[in-house]
Structures are given as structure tokens and as C-alpha cells.
N, C-alpha and C positions, 0 to 999 in steps of 0.2 A: 505495499500499498504508499502510497506517494504520500510524504508528509506536509501536507499543505493544510495543517488543522490553524483555523484560526481562533482568535482569541474572543468568544462568544458572548461573554458576560459584561452587564456595566462592571463599574468600578465597586459599588455596594456590595454585589453579589460576588464577585473578585475576589472581596476581602472575607467574606463568609466563607466561599470555598477554600482559599487559600488557609485559614484556619483551621476548618475541618480535614484538611490534608496535613496540616503540621501535626495535629495532636494524631493523627493515626500515623504518621511516620515516626512520632515520637514514642509513641507507646509500641512501636512493633522494631525499633531499633537500639542498641546497646545502648547503656549510658556513657559510656565515652567511646568516641570515635576518634581516631588519630590513624593518618595513611604515611607519614612519617615519624620516626623514632628523634626525639631530641632533648635535651638536658637545657637548654637559656634560647632563649630568642635571638639569639647569635646564631646558635647551629640552625633554630628554624628557617630564617634568614636565608642563609647560604645552601640550607636543603630546597627551599623554594625554587631559589635562582638556578639550582642543577635540577631540577624535575621538568624544566621546561622539555615540550617535545622528546619525552620521556618516560620508564614506568618510576613509578615510587619504589618496584623492587631494585632496580638497577641503582637507584640513588642510595639506597639504605646500603647496598656492597660498598659504595665506595665511603661513604663519611664516616665510618668509624677510623677507620685510618687516615682520612682529611684531619679530624679533628682531633687526632692525637698527635700530630705531628704541627697541627696549626690551631691550639686552642682557642684562640681568639682572636679580636681583629688588629690587631698590633700583628702577632706572628704571620696571621696571613697576609696581611699587608704587607711584608716584608721578605713574604717567601720567593723561592725561586719559581718564575712561572714557567719552565720546564718539569720541576719536582710536580708542582700543581696539576700541570696537564697529564702528567706520566697516571698520577691517584686514580683523575677523573675521567680518565679517558673510557673507560665502560659506558657511562651515560652519553655519548655523543654531542656533538658539537662541541666540544670541551678545551678547542682553542680560543671560541671566544668566551666560554663560561668561565674559565680559567682568567681570563683578563677583566671578567664581568667582577666575580669574586674578591679578586685582588683590590680593583677599583674600589667596590662597596668597602670591604672592611677600611681601606684608607679613610674613604668619605664619615665611615662612621666615628673615627679617629679625628680628620680632619673638623667635621660638620656639627660631629653630636657627642662630642665629649667622650665618644670611646662605647657609648651605649645606643642600642638600635632604637629609632625614634619611633613614636606610638602613635601618629597620625598618617592616614592614608597621602596626605599633601608631601609630607615629608620624607615618607618612603619611597616615592614613585620618582623621588631625584636620585636614589640611589641605580648604578647600573644594574642591567636586565631584570629590575623589578617593575611590572605592571600591576594594574590596578585587581588584577585577580592575586597576586603575590602579596599584595600590600594588605587585601582583606583577608587573607589566611593570617598574617602576621597581627595583627589589631584585633581579631575574634578570638585567635588561640591563645594568644599571650595577654593582651591587655585588656579582654570582655567586653570589645566594644563591638555597636553592630557593625555585622560584616555579610556581605552577599558576595559568595564566591561562585562567579562563574567559569565553568570548565566545559568541556564538552558532556562531560555525564550529567551536569548540572543544568545547562541549557537545554538539552534533548529532552530531558524530564518534563521541564516547567513547561516545555513547547507543547509536549504529548498530552499533558495536563491539563493544557489550553489558559494557563497562566497568564502566558505572553504570545505573542505572535512575532515580536523580533527575534531579527538573526543576530544583531549587533550585540555583543559580550556588553558594551557600557549601558545600551538600552535597556537589556534584561536587566541588569543590575538594576539599573532605576526603576522599571516597571514592580520588577519585584519587590524593591525595598519601599515601594507606595504602598504595596496589598499585604505586608508582613509586617507584625508589631516589631521596632527596633530589638525589643531585648529577644527576641526569638530567630531572629534572623540567623544568627551563626548556627545555633542547632540546625535552623531548617536545613541550611546550605550543606551541613553536613550528612544529614540524615536523606537526603535528594540525592546528594553524590553516592552516597552507599547504595539506596535503592537501585541505581543506574548502574552502580557497578554489579548488583547480585540479581537482580530481576529486571530492571528494563533496558535491555541489552539493545545498543545499536540493530543489528540485524535481524535477532530474534527474540523479542521481548516475552516474557512469559507474562503475558496477558491473564491466560486461565487460572492462575494460580496466585494472581497480583491481588491485595487488598485493597490498592488506591483503583483496580478497575472500573468501579461503579462511578467514581468519578474523574473519570481518564476520557479525554474526548478521543485518543486514539483508539484505546480499548472500545469504545462504544462503534466508531465508525467500522473499525476491524471485525466487530461481533455484526453489524450490520450488514457490510460484505459479504460476510459468510455465509448469513441468511439469505441474501439475495443470490448469492451466484449458485446456492445447494437446491 
């Protein structure tokens, strides 16, 4: 089925629907959800930069050695580019990422007194950090409202009919309007997990999905099956 789903609900209905979906996801998800292993805001920041266009598993294969050798911003900023590239090579795009994490470490020292900043506006000034990465940091570390738009998240919220946008920034803005600020980070993590486990890109498990009654994609897929049978 082609995914040409449109957001059908007016804003008030979208908020009600989004709140129902939030509670269903919250009830059916683990209390703690984390896709990367980290011990500090610095480790999470570097891990998120490394995670671009690769898997979390690949990132976690290289970060233990990376952080043993470069445990803080100063040591990473002063580290050998060749050595950093050697360590992170499995994650792909390692040359660009090595330069980005070195520059980011240097910027943290130079511009933020050695501390990872806690606002989106400050975080996106760091090399290799976009809005998605910045939202991960502000939500996970600082407990702030955060809508984290990656491929899993955008796929699920579009299928649910909560947005019809395709641009990540526009998806973030629309979802932020219909999910209470205090629920945004939890919503982001549960939606992401749901996309990984159930709402797959090619073969979503609609028949066993607890969100199916609220999902435009599942409803349309069911109707299409009835018409063709």
C-alpha cells in the first residue's frame, strides 16, 4: 500500500487522539528506554553524533574503546585524528565523524566551559549536531520537552495520521503542538521503539498491533484487504 496518508483530524481531535496513543504506548512499553549506552552527557552527545547513518549497535561497539582513550572533552579535542578514525571506523563516514567529534569537544571547552550545553539553540552550533541529536540530549539528559524525529518516529506518526508532513522540522513542530511538553520525550522514545519492534517499514505487524484501531495506515490496509478479497 502506498503511504499517502493524510492527517484527517482537526487540531482538537488530533490532541485527543495523540493523548490516547501516548497512554497506550506508555502502558505497553518498558519503563526505561535507551538505544545507546552512556555514562554522561558528553558520552551521549558523542554517541549521537556517531550514530548518524549507522546502527546503534555499531556505535556501541566502538564507544567503549573511544571513551576509555578519550574520557572527556579536552582529551578528545587534543586526540590524534588518525587514532580517532581508527577506533570509530566501523560506524561509517568515520573521517567526517572523527573531525566532527574533535571539533565538538573543542567547542564545548571553548564556548561552554567544558560542559555540554542544555538548549537546542546551543547544541545545534556544535559540529555534527542537528535538531534530532539536540533533542536527544535535552530530553535524555536534561529532562526537557523533546520531539526526536528519526526515520522510525516519522514513519509511525505519519501512519497514525498525527501529521502528513515529510520534513523532519515540520514533523517536530506539528507533534510538539499536540503532545503535552511533559510527555514529549517519553512519547518520542515509545514511538521509536514501536517503529523498531512492530511498525516496520516494509512489513508492519498491523494484525497484532495495539495501536491498529487508531492507525489510519492499519485501517486503510484492512479496508483494502476487504475490497480485494
